[in-house]
N, C-alpha and C positions, 0 to 999 in steps of 0.2 A: 504494500500500500504506500502510495506516495504522500509525502508531507509537503504541502505548499509553502513557499517562501512567505514570511509575514509581510513582506513589502508588496505582495500582489494585491490588487484590488479585491474586495470581498467576493464579487461575482466570479472572478477567475479562481479564487481559492476554493469556492464551492465546486466549480467545474473540475478542478484537479482532484478533489476529494471524492467526487462522485464518478470519476472515470474508472471503468472496470476493463481490464485487459486480460487476455488469456482465458476467456470464458468459453466453455463449450456450449454453443447455442442448441445443441442436440439434447441437452439436459434441461427439461422444463422446470424442474424443481429449483435448479440453480437460478434460472431466470426469475422465478417467483421470489426467491430469497433476496436477490439483488434489488428488485423493485420495492420490496417491503423495507429493506434497509435504507433505501434512498427515497423516502416518501415525498420529498420536495421535487423530485425529478419530473419535468414536464415534457421532455423530448428524449427519445432513444435514437441513437445513431447505430444502425446495423451495418457494420463493415465486414461481417463474417461472410466470406466466400472464397472458394479456391480459385486459383488462376485458371484461365481457359485451358491451358495445357494440362493442368492437374485434373480438370474435369474430364478431359478426353482420356487420360490414363486411368482414372478411377471414378467412373460416372456414378456408381452407387454411393460412395462416400460423399461425393460432391452434392448429390441430390439430398442426402441426409443433412448436410451442413446448410446448403442454400435454401431448399424448400422446407424441410422439416424444421430447420432452425428458425426460419421466418414464422412458421406456424406457432412454434413455441413462444417466440418473442411476442407475437401479436396476441396470443391467448393470455400470457402473463400480463401484458399491458392492459388488456380488456379487464381482467380481474382487478388490477391495481388502479384502474381508471386513468391511465396515462394515455393521452390521445394522440400525441404527435410522434411520428417516426420519420426518420430520414434513411432512405435506402440508396445505396450506390448501385445504379443500373449500369448497363453496358450497351454500347452501340451494336454489339454482337447480338442483342436480343431483338433487333428490329428487322434484320434480314436484308436480302438483296434488293427487295422491291421498295425499300424505304426511300422516300424522295431525298435528293441531295441538295435541293434548294427550295426556298419558300415553304418550309415545313413548319407547322405550328405544333405547339405542345399537345393540342387536342388529337392530332393524328397519332402522336406517340402513345397516347393512353387509350384511344378508342378504336384504332384501326384493326378490324378483325383479320386482315390479310397479312399480318406480320408473319414472316416466314424465316425465323432464325434457322440457320443451317447447321447448328451444333447443339450438343447437349447443354453446353454453357449458356447459349442464347435462349434455349427453351426453358431452362431453369430460371433465368432472370425474368423471362416473360411470365412464367407461372407465378413468380413473386409479385409482379405487378397486379396480377389477377387477385392474389390474396390481399394485397393492399386495397384494391377496389372494394372487396368484400368488407374489409375492416372499416373503410369509409362509410359503408351503408349502416354500420353499427355506431356511427358517431366519431370514428377515428379521423385523424388529420394526417394522412400519409403524404409524404413528399419524396420525390426521387431526383437524383442527380446523375446525369450521364457524364462521367469523368474521363479525361484522357488517360492514357497509360502513364504510370508513375515510373520515373527513373529512380533506381535504387543506389544505395551507397556502395554495394559490392560490385566489383568489376564486371562480372558476367554471371548472373545468378540463375538464369532460367529457362528458356525453351518456349516462351509465349510470344505473342505478337508485339508486346511492349518492348521486347529486346531489339526490335528493328531500330527504334530511336536511339537506344543506347549504343548499338553496334555502329550506326551511322555517325554518331558523335565521336566514338572512339576512332573510327576510320578517318574522319575529318581531322582529328587532332594529330594523326600520324601522316596526314597529307595523302591518304590512300583513297581510291574511289570505293563506293559502296553501292550495291544494288540489292533490292529485296524482291 
């Protein structure tokens, strides 16, 4: 458990104290305990998801973490009367037919023709459906489609995010890069 610096503003100190890491979202009872312990929490940020390459290599575990984890979080939130959740989505969940220009947020949430071509994308899409159901029960779900994250380790992974890292490493060496 982290101890916040006394020089931090009160709002940030509470955020540091209420941040939980290393939680297995597949364990519903842990989710319940966390929300009971932090009764003042009004927003849950669900960052639990395997990388797309990990999903391809082990789809059953990925489904347990991504989809069953989301169900556990939402059910625990419902019981604790926590309404707001932020979910990190992926462009991979929208598929090949997603418009590349002039797209509104409504298309992203309501288009029935989304065609993700991978288990990773299908699982993220299924989570958006769970969030929509949570909304019908008074929840306030939000989602963000984030770009790939560059990591501190030199070459860590096997997913599409590494294209950016490999391109930057090649550029630093003055070498060409093609993906």
